[in-house]
Every structure is written in structure tokens, then in C-alpha cells.
VEXDREN-2710 file (C-alpha; in Angstrom, 1 decimal):
% VEXDREN-2710
k/r/px/py/pz
1/MET/-52.4/-41.0/-77.9
2/ALA/-55.6/-38.9/-78.3
3/LYS/-57.8/-38.8/-75.3
4/SER/-61.0/-40.7/-76.0
5/LYS/-64.4/-39.1/-75.4
6/PRO/-66.0/-40.0/-72.0
7/LEU/-68.4/-42.9/-72.2
8/ARG/-72.1/-42.3/-72.1
9/VAL/-73.8/-44.6/-69.5
10/VAL/-77.0/-45.4/-67.6
11/LEU/-76.4/-46.6/-64.1
12/ASP/-79.3/-48.9/-63.3
13/THR/-81.0/-48.0/-60.0
14/ASN/-79.6/-51.1/-58.4
15/ILE/-76.1/-49.8/-59.1
16/LEU/-76.9/-46.4/-57.6
17/ILE/-78.6/-48.0/-54.6
18/SER/-75.5/-50.1/-54.0
19/ALA/-73.3/-47.1/-54.4
20/TYR/-75.2/-45.1/-51.8
21/VAL/-75.8/-47.9/-49.4
22/PHE/-72.7/-50.1/-49.7
23/GLY/-70.0/-48.4/-51.8
24/GLY/-67.8/-51.0/-53.4
25/LYS/-67.5/-51.2/-57.2
26/PRO/-70.8/-49.4/-57.8
27/GLY/-69.5/-46.7/-55.6
28/GLN/-66.3/-46.5/-57.7
29/VAL/-68.5/-46.1/-60.8
30/ASN/-70.6/-43.5/-59.2
31/ASN/-67.4/-41.6/-58.2
32/MET/-66.5/-41.5/-61.9
33/VAL/-69.8/-39.7/-62.5
34/ILE/-68.9/-37.1/-59.8
35/ASP/-65.4/-36.8/-61.3
36/LYS/-66.9/-36.3/-64.8
37/ARG/-65.0/-39.3/-66.2
38/ILE/-68.2/-40.7/-67.6
39/ILE/-71.3/-39.1/-68.9
40/PRO/-74.4/-40.4/-67.0
41/PHE/-78.0/-40.4/-68.0
42/ILE/-81.1/-41.0/-66.0
43/SER/-84.9/-40.6/-66.6
44/PRO/-87.5/-39.2/-64.2
45/THR/-88.9/-42.8/-63.9
46/LEU/-85.5/-44.2/-62.9
47/LEU/-84.9/-41.3/-60.4
48/ALA/-88.3/-41.9/-58.9
49/GLU/-87.5/-45.7/-58.5
50/LEU/-84.2/-44.8/-56.9
51/THR/-85.6/-42.4/-54.3
52/ASP/-88.6/-44.7/-53.6
53/THR/-86.4/-47.7/-52.9
54/LEU/-84.0/-45.8/-50.7
55/LEU/-86.9/-44.4/-48.7
56/LYS/-88.9/-47.6/-48.3
57/LYS/-86.3/-50.4/-48.3
58/PHE/-83.3/-48.7/-46.8
59/ASP/-85.1/-46.2/-44.6
60/PHE/-83.2/-43.2/-45.8
61/GLY/-84.5/-40.0/-44.3
62/ILE/-86.0/-37.3/-46.4
63/THR/-82.9/-35.0/-45.9
64/ARG/-80.6/-37.7/-47.3
65/ILE/-83.0/-38.4/-50.3
66/GLU/-83.1/-34.7/-51.1
67/GLN/-79.2/-34.6/-51.0
68/ILE/-79.1/-37.6/-53.4
69/GLU/-81.6/-35.9/-55.7
70/ARG/-79.4/-32.8/-55.7
71/ILE/-76.4/-34.8/-56.6
72/VAL/-78.2/-36.6/-59.4
73/ASN/-79.7/-33.4/-60.8
74/ARG/-76.2/-31.8/-60.7
75/HIS/-74.2/-34.6/-62.3
76/PHE/-76.7/-36.6/-64.4
77/ASN/-78.2/-35.7/-67.7
78/ILE/-82.0/-36.2/-67.5
79/VAL/-83.6/-37.8/-70.5
80/TYR/-87.2/-38.1/-71.4
81/PRO/-87.5/-41.3/-73.5
82/ALA/-89.7/-40.8/-76.5
83/LYS/-89.9/-44.5/-77.5
84/ASN/-91.3/-47.4/-75.6
85/ILE/-89.1/-50.5/-75.6
86/ASP/-90.5/-53.9/-74.9
87/VAL/-87.7/-56.4/-75.0
88/ALA/-87.0/-57.2/-71.4
89/ARG/-89.0/-59.7/-69.3
90/ASP/-89.3/-57.1/-66.5
91/GLU/-91.1/-53.9/-67.4
92/ASP/-88.8/-51.9/-65.2
93/ASP/-85.8/-53.1/-67.2
94/ASN/-87.4/-51.7/-70.4
95/ARG/-87.3/-48.2/-68.7
96/VAL/-83.5/-48.6/-68.2
97/LEU/-83.1/-49.5/-71.9
98/GLU/-85.3/-46.6/-72.9
99/ALA/-83.1/-44.1/-71.0
100/ALA/-80.0/-45.7/-72.5
101/VAL/-81.3/-45.4/-76.1
102/GLU/-82.5/-41.9/-75.6
103/GLY/-79.2/-40.8/-74.1
104/LYS/-77.3/-42.5/-77.0
105/CYS/-75.4/-44.4/-74.4
106/ASP/-72.5/-46.8/-74.8
107/TYR/-73.3/-48.8/-71.7
108/VAL/-75.9/-49.8/-69.2
109/ILE/-74.2/-50.7/-65.9
110/THR/-76.4/-53.0/-63.8
111/GLY/-76.5/-55.9/-61.4
112/ASP/-79.8/-57.1/-62.8
113/ILE/-79.5/-60.7/-64.1
114/ASP/-82.3/-60.3/-66.6
115/LEU/-80.8/-57.2/-68.1
116/LEU/-77.3/-58.7/-68.1
117/SER/-78.7/-61.7/-70.0
118/ILE/-79.7/-59.4/-72.9
119/GLY/-76.0/-58.5/-73.2
120/LYS/-76.5/-55.8/-75.8
121/PHE/-79.4/-53.8/-77.1
122/LYS/-79.0/-51.8/-80.3
123/ARG/-75.5/-50.2/-79.7
124/VAL/-75.7/-50.3/-75.9
125/LYS/-73.6/-52.9/-74.1
126/ILE/-75.1/-54.2/-70.8
127/VAL/-72.4/-54.9/-68.1
128/THR/-71.8/-55.2/-64.4
129/ALA/-69.9/-52.5/-62.5
130/ASP/-67.0/-54.9/-62.2
131/GLN/-67.0/-55.5/-66.0
132/PHE/-67.2/-51.8/-66.7
133/LEU/-64.3/-51.0/-64.4
134/ASP/-62.3/-53.8/-66.2
135/ILE/-63.2/-52.3/-69.6
136/LEU/-61.9/-48.9/-68.6
137/GLU/-58.6/-50.3/-67.3
138/SER/-57.9/-52.2/-70.5
END
């Protein structure tokens, strides 16, 4: 059987935060990024949201934030969305969709109920970390 191309994904900031703070299924997905099993995309806006949240809500020190930024810069493809999208109720969710469209992604992996309720935008499927791991196993 021919090996399929790695899937292109956006990990919503809530997934990255969960990966760095708690591990679990989001951590498993993030490890797939490090192992180059999936091709991740992030925008400067999403990266800023990630570092800001880890700093303010989870009291990560500046050294840890810089370490995470280095990991993201090494393993993620940074995209600069050219088109504004306005389909989600929450403005921040539109930024996630913009990064996914710009990166020609297959999936957005998120824990956000509003984003999950959209289900699919253009060709991008919106799933939880759990659902994504199930898809890869099937």
C-alpha cells in the first residue's frame, strides 16, 4: 500500500495549551508534529494568542515561553493569511480558519465548541484531538 501524504493541520491554540499544560490527547497530537507525522500550520496571530495565554493564565515563565516559541518556529509552518474570514461567531475562531485556509489544511484540531459546530469550512474538517487520533487509526 502506498504511503499517504502527511495531513496538513492547524492546531487551535486551546489544543496547544492543553498539550503543554496537561498532555493527554492534545499532547499526542503535538508529538505527531514533533515526529513529522503531520504538517502543522500556525499564524503569527495564533502564536501570539498561545504565548499570551500561557504567560497570563498559566503563569509560564519567559524562559518556558521562549522554549515553546522555538519549538513552534522549528516545527510549524508559519502562514500569513491574505483573506479575512467571517463565518464564526467568535472573531478569534475566524483567525484559526484563516490559517487553515492559507495553509491548505485538511483539518483544524480544536476543543472549541463553536468551531466544532461548524464541522467543515471549505475543504477543512474541524475535529477534536480525540476524533483526529481516531481518524488516523482507521
